[in-house]
C-alpha positions in Angstrom: -34.8 15.8 -3.7 -31.6 17.3 -1.3 -28.3 16.9 -1.5 -26.5 16.5 1.4 -23.5 18.9 2.3 -20.0 16.8 4.0 -16.9 19.0 4.9 -14.7 16.7 4.6 -11.9 19.3 6.2 -13.1 18.5 10.1 -11.9 14.7 9.3 -8.2 14.6 10.7 -5.9 13.2 7.5 -5.7 9.1 7.1 -2.4 8.2 9.5 0.8 6.9 7.3 1.3 3.8 6.2 3.7 2.0 8.2 7.7 2.0 6.4 6.6 -2.2 6.4 3.9 -4.4 5.9 3.2 -7.9 5.9 2.7 -8.9 2.4 -0.7 -10.8 3.1 -1.8 -7.2 5.3 -1.1 -5.5 2.4 -2.6 -6.8 -0.1 -5.9 -6.8 2.2 -4.7 -2.9 2.8 -4.6 -2.9 -1.0 -8.1 -4.6 -1.5 -6.2 -7.0 -3.8 -6.1 -10.4 -4.3 -3.5 -12.6 -2.6 -2.4 -14.1 -5.1 -1.8 -11.6 -7.7 0.4 -10.1 -5.0 2.2 -13.0 -4.2 3.2 -12.7 -8.0 4.0 -9.3 -8.1 6.4 -10.2 -5.1 7.8 -12.8 -7.0 8.7 -11.0 -10.5 9.9 -8.2 -7.9 7.5 -6.3 -8.7 6.7 -4.4 -5.3 9.7 -4.1 -3.2 10.3 -6.6 -0.2 11.9 -7.6 2.8 12.5 -10.6 4.0 12.5 -10.7 8.5 13.5 -14.4 9.2 10.7 -16.4 7.8 8.2 -13.6 6.8 8.4 -11.5 3.4 7.2 -7.8 4.1 6.2 -5.2 1.5 8.8 -2.5 1.8 6.2 0.5 1.2 7.8 3.2 2.5 10.2 2.4 -0.9 7.2 1.4 -2.9 6.1 5.1 -2.3 9.2 6.5 -2.9 9.5 4.6 -6.6 5.5 5.7 -7.2 6.4 9.7 -6.4 9.2 9.5 -8.6 7.6 8.0 -11.5 7.6 10.5 -13.9 3.6 9.3 -15.0 2.3 8.9 -11.6 
């Protein structure tokens, strides 16, 4: 059986995430159950911004925090 040669260098990099994302869309994006992400929001584990009645995940701040962690 022969292997398949895949050259990933020909593909463009994925687009950067938006700085803010609705929390349900964020949960889908990271493929996590909505109830779990809602719990993270309530506990303050991930940064959020409330815009009117919409709860948004501050993806830019979350990524910055993850980059600043020593273990990451």
